[in-house]
Each structure stands twice: as C-alpha cells, then as structure tokens.
C-alpha positions as CSV (number, residue, x, y, z in Angstrom):
1,X,219.2,55.8,-223.9
2,X,216.1,53.6,-224.2
3,X,212.9,55.1,-222.7
4,X,210.0,52.8,-221.7
5,X,206.7,53.8,-223.3
6,X,204.1,55.2,-221.0
7,X,201.6,52.7,-219.5
8,X,198.4,52.7,-221.5
9,X,195.2,53.6,-219.6
10,X,192.4,51.0,-219.7
11,X,188.9,52.1,-220.8
12,X,187.3,49.8,-218.1
13,X,187.5,50.0,-214.3
14,X,187.2,47.0,-212.1
15,X,185.9,47.1,-208.5
16,X,185.7,44.0,-206.2
17,X,184.0,44.1,-202.9
18,X,183.2,41.4,-200.3
19,X,179.5,41.0,-199.4
20,X,179.0,40.5,-195.7
21,X,176.1,41.2,-193.4
22,X,176.2,44.4,-191.2
23,X,176.8,44.4,-187.5
24,X,174.9,46.1,-184.7
25,X,175.9,49.6,-183.9
26,X,177.8,50.0,-180.5
27,X,178.2,53.2,-178.6
28,X,180.0,54.1,-175.5
29,X,177.6,55.7,-173.0
30,X,178.7,58.7,-170.9
31,X,176.7,59.1,-167.7
32,X,177.0,61.0,-164.4
33,X,175.3,61.3,-161.1
34,X,172.5,63.8,-160.8
35,X,174.4,65.8,-158.1
36,X,177.3,66.2,-160.6
37,X,177.7,69.5,-162.5
38,X,176.2,68.2,-165.9
39,X,173.1,67.0,-164.0
40,X,170.7,65.2,-166.3
41,X,172.3,66.6,-169.5
42,X,174.2,63.3,-170.5
43,X,171.1,61.2,-169.9
44,X,168.9,63.5,-172.0
45,X,171.5,63.4,-174.8
46,X,171.5,59.6,-174.9
47,X,167.6,59.5,-174.9
48,X,167.6,61.9,-177.9
49,X,170.2,59.8,-179.7
50,X,168.4,57.8,-182.5
51,X,171.1,55.0,-182.3
52,X,170.3,54.0,-178.7
53,X,167.7,51.6,-177.5
54,X,164.6,53.2,-175.9
55,X,164.6,52.4,-172.2
56,X,168.0,51.0,-172.3
57,X,170.1,53.9,-173.4
58,X,173.1,53.0,-171.2
59,X,173.6,49.7,-173.0
60,X,176.5,49.6,-175.4
61,X,174.5,47.7,-178.1
62,X,172.3,50.0,-180.2
63,X,169.4,49.2,-182.6
64,X,171.1,50.5,-185.7
65,X,173.2,48.5,-188.2
66,X,176.8,49.4,-189.3
67,X,178.1,48.5,-192.6
68,X,181.5,46.7,-192.6
69,X,184.5,49.0,-193.0
70,X,187.1,46.3,-193.8
71,X,187.3,42.8,-195.3
72,X,186.8,41.1,-191.9
73,X,187.5,37.5,-191.1
74,X,186.5,34.6,-193.3
75,X,186.3,31.1,-191.6
76,X,186.6,27.7,-192.9
77,X,183.1,26.3,-193.7
78,X,181.5,29.7,-194.4
79,X,180.4,31.0,-197.7
80,X,182.6,33.7,-199.4
81,X,180.5,36.2,-201.4
82,X,181.9,38.9,-203.6
83,X,180.5,41.7,-205.8
84,X,182.4,42.3,-209.1
85,X,181.7,45.4,-211.1
86,X,183.2,46.4,-214.5
87,X,182.5,50.0,-215.4
88,X,183.1,51.7,-218.7
89,X,184.9,55.0,-217.7
90,X,185.5,56.0,-221.3
91,X,183.5,57.9,-223.9
92,X,183.5,55.1,-226.5
93,X,181.7,51.8,-226.8
94,X,183.7,48.8,-225.7
95,X,183.1,45.4,-227.3
96,X,183.6,41.7,-226.5
97,X,183.9,42.1,-222.7
98,X,184.8,39.0,-220.9
99,X,185.0,38.9,-217.1
100,X,186.6,35.9,-215.3
101,X,187.1,35.3,-211.6
102,X,189.2,32.5,-210.3
103,X,190.0,31.5,-206.7
104,X,193.6,30.2,-206.2
105,X,194.4,28.1,-203.1
106,X,197.4,26.2,-202.1
107,X,196.1,23.0,-203.8
108,X,193.7,24.1,-206.6
109,X,192.4,26.8,-208.8
110,X,188.6,27.3,-209.0
111,X,186.6,29.1,-211.6
112,X,183.9,31.2,-209.8
113,X,182.5,33.2,-212.8
114,X,178.7,33.1,-212.9
115,X,178.6,34.1,-216.6
116,X,180.5,32.1,-219.2
117,X,180.0,34.1,-222.4
118,X,181.3,37.5,-223.3
119,X,179.2,40.7,-223.4
120,X,178.9,42.0,-227.0
121,X,179.3,45.7,-226.1
122,X,179.3,48.1,-223.2
123,X,178.3,51.7,-223.6
124,X,179.9,54.6,-221.7
125,X,178.9,54.9,-218.1
126,X,177.4,51.4,-218.1
127,X,178.6,48.5,-216.1
128,X,178.6,44.7,-215.9
129,X,177.8,43.4,-212.4
130,X,178.3,39.9,-211.1
131,X,178.0,38.3,-207.7
132,X,180.0,35.1,-206.9
133,X,179.6,32.6,-204.0
134,X,182.0,29.9,-202.8
135,X,181.9,27.7,-199.8
136,X,185.4,27.9,-198.4
137,X,186.9,24.4,-197.8
138,X,190.5,25.0,-197.2
139,X,192.6,26.9,-194.5
140,X,195.3,29.3,-195.4
141,X,196.0,31.9,-198.1
142,X,193.4,32.4,-200.9
143,X,193.9,34.7,-203.9
144,X,190.9,36.0,-205.9
145,X,192.1,36.6,-209.5
146,X,189.8,38.8,-211.5
147,X,190.7,39.1,-215.3
148,X,189.0,41.4,-217.8
149,X,189.5,41.2,-221.5
150,X,187.8,43.5,-224.2
151,X,188.3,45.1,-227.5
152,X,188.3,48.8,-228.4
153,X,186.5,50.5,-231.3
154,X,189.6,50.2,-233.4
155,X,189.7,46.4,-232.8
156,X,192.7,46.4,-230.4
157,X,192.6,43.6,-227.9
158,X,193.1,44.7,-224.3
159,X,193.6,42.7,-221.1
160,X,194.2,43.3,-217.4
161,X,193.7,41.6,-214.1
162,X,193.8,42.3,-210.3
163,X,194.6,40.1,-207.4
164,X,192.9,40.1,-204.0
165,X,194.6,38.2,-201.2
166,X,192.9,37.0,-198.0
167,X,193.3,34.4,-195.2
168,X,190.9,31.7,-194.3
169,X,191.0,30.9,-190.6
170,X,189.9,27.9,-188.5
171,X,186.7,28.5,-186.6
172,X,186.5,25.3,-184.5
173,X,188.9,22.9,-182.8
174,X,187.5,19.4,-183.0
175,X,189.0,16.5,-180.9
176,X,187.7,13.0,-180.8
177,X,188.1,10.1,-178.4
178,X,186.9,6.5,-178.8
179,X,185.9,4.1,-176.0
180,X,185.4,0.3,-176.8
181,X,182.7,-1.4,-174.7
182,X,182.7,-5.0,-173.7
183,X,180.3,-5.6,-176.5
184,X,180.9,-4.5,-180.1
185,X,179.6,-1.0,-179.2
186,X,181.8,2.0,-179.7
187,X,181.4,5.3,-177.9
188,X,182.6,8.5,-179.5
189,X,183.3,11.6,-177.6
190,X,183.7,14.8,-179.7
191,X,185.1,18.0,-178.1
192,X,184.2,21.1,-180.1
193,X,185.8,24.4,-179.1
194,X,184.9,27.8,-180.5
195,X,188.2,29.5,-181.3
196,X,186.8,32.6,-182.9
197,X,186.3,35.9,-181.1
198,X,182.4,35.9,-181.4
199,X,179.7,33.6,-180.0
200,X,178.3,30.8,-182.2
201,X,174.8,29.4,-182.4
202,X,175.3,25.6,-182.7
203,X,172.5,24.7,-185.1
204,X,173.4,21.0,-185.5
205,X,176.1,18.6,-184.5
206,X,175.5,15.1,-185.8
207,X,177.5,12.0,-186.6
208,X,177.0,10.4,-190.0
209,X,178.0,6.7,-189.4
210,X,179.5,4.4,-192.0
211,X,177.5,1.7,-193.6
212,X,178.6,-0.8,-190.9
213,X,177.1,1.1,-187.9
214,X,174.0,2.5,-186.5
215,X,174.3,5.6,-184.3
216,X,172.4,6.9,-181.2
217,X,173.0,10.4,-179.9
218,X,173.5,10.7,-176.1
219,X,173.2,14.5,-175.9
220,X,169.6,14.7,-174.5
221,X,167.6,13.5,-171.6
222,X,163.9,12.4,-171.6
223,X,161.9,14.3,-169.0
224,X,158.1,13.9,-168.9
225,X,158.1,12.5,-172.4
226,X,160.1,15.4,-173.8
227,X,163.7,15.3,-175.1
228,X,165.7,18.0,-173.5
229,X,169.2,18.9,-174.6
230,X,171.9,18.3,-172.0
231,X,173.3,21.8,-172.9
232,X,170.1,23.5,-171.9
233,X,167.7,25.6,-174.0
234,X,170.5,28.0,-175.2
235,X,172.7,26.5,-177.9
236,X,175.2,29.3,-177.9
237,X,178.9,28.5,-177.6
238,X,180.9,31.5,-176.3
239,X,184.5,32.3,-177.6
240,X,187.1,29.7,-176.4
241,X,184.3,27.6,-174.7
242,X,184.2,23.8,-175.3
243,X,181.3,21.5,-175.5
244,X,181.4,17.7,-175.4
245,X,179.1,15.5,-177.6
246,X,178.7,11.8,-177.0
247,X,177.5,9.1,-179.5
248,X,177.0,5.4,-179.3
249,X,177.7,3.2,-182.4
250,X,176.5,-0.3,-182.8
251,X,177.4,-2.6,-185.7
252,X,174.5,-3.5,-188.0
253,X,173.3,-7.0,-187.5
254,X,174.4,-8.2,-190.9
255,X,178.0,-7.1,-190.4
256,X,178.1,-8.4,-186.8
257,X,176.9,-11.8,-187.8
258,X,179.2,-12.2,-190.9
259,X,182.4,-11.3,-189.2
260,X,181.7,-12.0,-185.5
261,X,183.6,-8.9,-184.7
262,X,184.8,-5.9,-186.7
263,X,188.6,-6.2,-186.9
264,X,191.5,-3.9,-187.7
265,X,191.1,-0.2,-188.5
266,X,187.5,0.5,-188.8
267,X,185.8,3.5,-190.5
268,X,183.3,5.0,-188.0
269,X,181.8,7.9,-189.9
270,X,182.2,11.7,-190.0
271,X,180.9,14.7,-187.9
272,X,178.7,17.2,-189.5
273,X,178.7,20.6,-187.7
274,X,176.5,23.5,-188.7
275,X,176.6,26.9,-186.9
276,X,175.5,30.6,-187.2
277,X,177.3,33.7,-186.3
278,X,176.5,37.4,-186.1
279,X,173.2,38.1,-187.9
280,X,172.6,34.5,-189.1
281,X,175.7,33.9,-191.2
282,X,175.8,30.2,-191.7
283,X,178.9,27.9,-191.6
284,X,179.3,24.2,-192.0
285,X,182.1,21.8,-191.4
286,X,182.4,18.1,-192.1
287,X,185.3,16.1,-190.7
288,X,187.2,13.5,-192.7
289,X,186.3,9.9,-192.0
290,X,187.0,9.1,-188.4
291,X,188.8,5.8,-187.8
292,X,189.4,3.8,-184.7
293,X,191.6,0.8,-183.9
294,X,189.3,-2.1,-182.9
295,X,190.6,-3.9,-179.8
296,X,192.3,-7.3,-180.3
297,X,190.6,-10.2,-178.6
298,X,193.1,-13.0,-179.5
299,X,191.9,-16.3,-180.8
300,X,188.9,-16.6,-178.5
301,X,186.7,-13.8,-177.1
302,X,184.5,-14.2,-174.1
303,X,181.8,-11.7,-173.4
304,X,178.9,-11.5,-171.0
305,X,175.3,-11.4,-172.4
306,X,173.6,-11.3,-169.0
307,X,174.8,-10.9,-165.5
308,X,172.9,-9.7,-162.3
309,X,174.1,-6.6,-160.4
310,X,173.1,-7.9,-156.9
311,X,172.9,-11.5,-155.7
312,X,172.0,-13.2,-152.4
313,X,174.6,-14.8,-150.2
314,X,174.9,-18.6,-150.6
315,X,172.1,-18.6,-153.2
316,X,172.8,-19.7,-156.8
317,X,172.6,-17.1,-159.6
318,X,173.0,-17.3,-163.3
319,X,175.1,-15.7,-166.0
320,X,175.1,-16.0,-169.8
321,X,178.4,-16.0,-171.6
322,X,179.1,-15.7,-175.3
323,X,182.2,-17.4,-176.8
324,X,183.3,-16.3,-180.2
325,X,186.0,-17.9,-182.4
326,X,188.1,-14.9,-183.7
327,X,190.7,-17.0,-185.4
328,X,190.8,-18.3,-188.9
329,X,190.6,-22.0,-187.9
330,X,188.1,-24.4,-186.4
331,X,188.4,-25.1,-182.6
332,X,187.4,-28.0,-180.5
333,X,186.8,-26.4,-177.0
334,X,186.6,-27.8,-173.5
335,X,185.2,-25.7,-170.7
336,X,186.8,-25.9,-167.3
337,X,185.6,-24.0,-164.1
338,X,187.9,-23.3,-161.3
339,X,186.5,-22.2,-157.9
340,X,187.9,-19.2,-156.0
341,X,187.8,-18.3,-152.3
342,X,184.5,-16.5,-152.7
343,X,182.9,-17.6,-156.0
344,X,182.0,-21.2,-156.6
345,X,180.9,-22.7,-159.9
346,X,177.9,-25.0,-159.9
347,X,178.1,-27.7,-162.7
348,X,180.5,-30.1,-164.3
349,X,184.0,-28.9,-165.2
350,X,185.7,-30.3,-168.2
351,X,182.6,-30.2,-170.4
352,X,182.9,-30.6,-174.1
353,X,181.6,-27.6,-176.1
354,X,182.2,-29.1,-179.4
355,X,183.6,-27.6,-182.6
356,X,183.4,-23.9,-183.2
357,X,184.0,-22.6,-186.7
358,X,185.8,-19.3,-187.5
359,X,183.7,-16.2,-186.8
360,X,181.1,-18.4,-185.1
361,X,179.6,-18.0,-181.6
362,X,177.9,-20.0,-178.9
363,X,176.1,-19.0,-175.7
364,X,176.4,-20.7,-172.4
365,X,174.2,-20.4,-169.3
366,X,176.3,-20.9,-166.2
367,X,175.4,-21.1,-162.5
368,X,177.5,-19.7,-159.6
369,X,177.2,-19.3,-155.8
370,X,179.0,-16.8,-153.5
371,X,180.0,-17.6,-149.9
372,X,181.3,-14.1,-149.1
373,X,179.5,-10.8,-148.9
374,X,180.6,-7.6,-150.7
375,X,181.7,-6.8,-154.2
376,X,183.1,-10.1,-155.7
377,X,184.8,-10.8,-159.0
378,X,183.7,-13.7,-161.3
379,X,186.8,-15.5,-162.3
380,X,188.1,-19.0,-163.0
381,X,186.9,-19.8,-166.5
382,X,189.3,-21.8,-168.7
383,X,188.8,-22.8,-172.4
384,X,191.1,-25.4,-173.9
385,X,191.4,-26.0,-177.7
386,X,192.1,-29.7,-178.0
387,X,193.4,-29.4,-181.5
388,X,196.4,-27.2,-180.5
389,X,196.4,-28.1,-176.8
390,X,196.2,-24.4,-176.1
391,X,194.4,-23.0,-172.9
392,X,192.7,-19.5,-172.7
393,X,192.2,-18.1,-169.1
394,X,189.5,-15.6,-168.2
395,X,189.6,-13.9,-164.8
396,X,187.8,-10.8,-163.5
397,X,185.2,-11.1,-166.3
398,X,182.4,-9.5,-164.1
399,X,181.6,-8.1,-160.7
400,X,178.6,-8.8,-158.6
401,X,177.4,-7.3,-155.3
402,X,176.7,-10.1,-152.8
403,X,174.3,-9.2,-150.0
404,X,172.5,-11.3,-147.3
405,X,168.9,-12.3,-147.9
406,X,167.7,-10.3,-144.9
407,X,169.2,-7.1,-146.2
408,X,167.7,-7.6,-149.6
409,X,164.2,-8.3,-148.2
410,X,164.3,-5.1,-146.0
411,X,165.2,-3.0,-149.1
C-alpha cells in the first residue's frame, strides 16, 4: 500500500492584510427619565465613557476610531492597498528570497510587486515587508496571488503561494442623455446615482470633450458676481440619491466651417468623476467615450440665426436664416415664399439664390408681417434645386408672439 509522504513545513510564513482607513466608533446610548429607578446613573456612565463626545453623549457617533475587522468593500475606481509580510519562523538563515504579488482579473494578470530583485538572506525572526497599491479598473472577481520562493541552507529550492479572492463592486450608476439643439450645439445630461451604502463627497464631475468640441458646464448660477453650485454648498450624495449634471457642447469653429455640420456617429467626450468616502478615501471613474447620433438634415438644412420673441401687430419684422448644403453635390437654389392666414412675407418670391457648393452656407435676411395677434408660427418657405427639380418645404420653423402696439407701449 502506497503511503503519501508528509507535507514539508516551510521555513517562511506569509501574511497579507488589506490597508484601509479606520471608521468612527459608534455606540448605542442607554438613557432613562430622571423619575425612573436608575435616576441619573445611565447619563453619568455615558459622560464618564471616554468614547463618547463631550456634551453630546447621546449621539451614536463617538470621537474614537475603530480599526477594520474584515476585508470590507472595494469599489471600482478606488485604490486597493495591501500589506505583505514574509517572516522567517525558523532558526536558520534563509537565502535568495523572492516575493511576487500578482492581481488576476477576468481579463488580465497584473504584477504588483514593488521590489523586483531577490533578497540575499533573511535571518531568523526577521521579515520582509512590502506595500502594494493598485487602482481598481474592473468590476467582478479579483484574485491576489502571492508567491514566495527561497533556498534553505542546504541549497534546496522551496516555493509556495497563497490566493486571496475579493469582489470589486460598482459604486455609481451613470446614465447619459443627449439633446440636439436647432444649431450644432449638443446638450448632455448625466444622471449619477450613489449605489453604495455610505454617503459620498462629490469632489469633481467634469466632461472632457473630444477635439471637435468646446464644453460649458451648466451646473452653477451667477449671483452677485459669484458662481454658486445648483446643488448648494454641500456636495454630499446620500446612498441611492441621484444628481443630474448638464453640459453644453459647441463644435469648434474650424470643424464647423470645414464640414458645415458634424455628421454620423460623433464622439462627444468622456465624464471624469472624483469622489471621497468615509475618512477621505478617494475614488475616481472615467467613462468610455460617449457617442451620439447626429440628427439628419437631408440635403438642405435651414436654421435660424436671429428671430425676435415679440413683434407688433401689422408691423414688419426681420428674421435671419442660414441655408447649408448638406449634400455632396452643388445646388442651384430658388427661394419661394408662401403666405399663410396670419403670417405674410414681404419681398419677391422666386428669387434666385445662386449656386451653393457642398458644405457651404449662406445667410438671408427676410421680412415678415403678422395680421393676427397671439403666438404665430413662421411657415411657408420653399427651396427648389433647379438642377434636380427638387423642392424642399419648411414649415413651423419658428414661433413669434404678436401683440398690439398699444399693449407693448404700456409694458
């Protein structure tokens, strides 16, 4: 009968601990009314307790710190720190000690060892200490693999390793929405939800635009020359709370002039989110490149450069239109203006606008007159390409409020 040889004891011992910040001590206060049997006994005990806050003994939060008793949660974007110690438990000198730490994820294996070379020798009761840091960038199961190799006094090569498994959780839920304006501006709404069980201090939420755009943050208001956040003076995000951030992106002049419009799937940029938890533990997330589908304008795009909000009844007013050739061919355009029941065009219909090359634009100053009060729609523009005999109709391109002259003078 074959008997397996006994497992050889190693001369070195390996200890691995996660480094995290402590938490504030919490206690459960026990109080009673003065007329009850204990009288003032409970209150006096709380005042004598060194862990309570002076003057606020009945608060659960104390002024002492508690060391972590377990691994705790590690969230995506935080820095994972670990203390690795190799101790010589034997009575002999160990030589050529090499300690290696790797982090295994579902997609890659990372070397986290701070020291690359081997230690020549390690005397009894001495240890080799190492601290590793890694910014966690993947969700899911992570395995910390610590391997130790060494040689005994007799020259025998020894090797062992240990595995430490932990989960990386998702701290934030980020949702984005895009809104396309009448111009080439794009508005981005980012909804950020704290899905952890502790509050977060939102240090920074910014949008890093692509090279084609300039960005303006719309998350503050100007009061008396001072920019004040729309979220107030406190930037804390409580568990399961959601906050909405708004940004306006405008194409840079050189890109807008070259292409007329930005077509197809367009890279907008990426969100950069920085937060702090507990006692200042920092976390950071960067989203992947955000993309939006640019709206289709057909062959010819008509946009308004200037239009009044309020006009007088039966008095001419002016608007400025911009016509852009979005096709890949040259057009020869004719402008026709059709009157409606309330809005009347002032000018010559059937006017030749001339040739318009691909990605080129021209501006037109047009005059209108309204014969009906109230909110009226500007309609009735027609553009005809004489090359292909194709007509493009534009209705409800703007709305104006028509008031009588007497009402406007009183206001």
